[in-house]
C-alpha positions as CSV (number, residue, x, y, z in Angstrom):
1,X,-15.5,7.9,25.8
2,X,-13.5,8.3,22.6
3,X,-9.8,7.9,22.1
4,X,-7.5,10.7,23.1
5,X,-5.9,12.7,20.3
6,X,-2.5,11.3,21.4
7,X,-3.8,7.7,21.1
8,X,-5.2,8.4,17.6
9,X,-1.9,9.9,16.5
10,X,-0.1,6.9,17.8
11,X,-2.5,4.6,16.0
12,X,-2.0,6.5,12.7
13,X,1.8,6.5,13.1
14,X,1.7,2.7,13.7
15,X,-0.5,2.1,10.6
16,X,1.7,4.3,8.4
17,X,4.9,2.6,9.5
18,X,3.4,-0.9,8.9
19,X,1.9,0.1,5.6
20,X,5.1,1.5,4.3
21,X,7.0,-1.6,5.4
22,X,4.6,-3.8,3.6
23,X,4.6,-1.6,0.4
24,X,8.4,-1.6,0.5
25,X,8.5,-5.4,0.6
26,X,6.0,-5.8,-2.2
27,X,5.0,-9.0,-0.5
28,X,1.4,-9.9,-1.4
29,X,0.8,-12.1,1.7
30,X,2.0,-9.3,4.0
31,X,-0.3,-7.0,2.1
32,X,-3.2,-9.3,2.8
33,X,-2.3,-9.5,6.5
34,X,-2.1,-5.7,6.6
35,X,-5.6,-5.5,5.1
36,X,-7.0,-8.0,7.6
37,X,-5.3,-6.4,10.6
38,X,-6.5,-2.8,9.7
39,X,-9.9,-3.8,8.4
40,X,-9.1,-2.6,4.9
41,X,-11.8,-3.8,2.4
42,X,-10.6,-6.3,-0.2
43,X,-12.4,-7.8,-3.1
44,X,-15.0,-10.4,-1.9
45,X,-14.3,-12.7,-4.9
46,X,-10.5,-12.4,-4.5
47,X,-7.9,-10.4,-6.3
48,X,-7.7,-10.5,-10.1
49,X,-4.3,-11.4,-11.5
50,X,-1.7,-8.6,-10.8
51,X,-4.4,-6.3,-9.3
52,X,-2.8,-6.4,-5.8
53,X,0.6,-5.6,-7.2
54,X,-0.8,-2.8,-9.3
55,X,-2.4,-1.3,-6.2
56,X,0.8,-1.6,-4.2
57,X,3.0,0.0,-6.9
58,X,0.5,2.8,-7.5
59,X,0.4,3.4,-3.8
60,X,4.2,3.7,-3.6
61,X,4.0,6.5,-6.2
62,X,1.8,8.6,-4.0
63,X,3.6,8.3,-0.7
64,X,6.2,11.1,0.0
65,X,8.3,8.9,2.2
66,X,9.2,6.6,-0.7
67,X,12.5,7.5,-2.4
68,X,12.7,8.4,-6.1
69,X,14.5,5.0,-6.6
70,X,11.6,3.1,-5.0
71,X,9.1,5.0,-7.2
72,X,11.2,4.4,-10.3
73,X,11.0,0.6,-9.6
74,X,7.2,0.9,-9.3
75,X,6.9,3.0,-12.5
76,X,9.0,0.5,-14.4
77,X,6.9,-2.5,-13.1
78,X,3.7,-0.7,-14.0
79,X,5.0,0.2,-17.5
80,X,6.3,-3.4,-18.1
81,X,2.8,-4.7,-17.2
82,X,1.1,-2.2,-19.5
83,X,-0.5,-0.3,-16.6
84,X,-1.3,3.4,-16.5
85,X,0.7,5.5,-14.0
86,X,-2.4,7.5,-13.4
87,X,-3.8,7.1,-9.9
88,X,-7.1,8.8,-10.3
């Protein structure tokens, strides 16, 4: 049988908590660990320079739980690295 709805909710809460902790840290090795643990696909040939950081900063801009100060740090980093703030 499938997981109960409560179990699924607990799993989602656990993932969101861990994801947010990793994104707050901006630690690339913790990000890699998160991807492995939660089976998140990553580039087969490895990450291009800065691509992992770009992804983490853009993700921070989309998550409501991140403060405006945290988002400002990410916007600044993206602008300093000549990256679009667009997440589409």
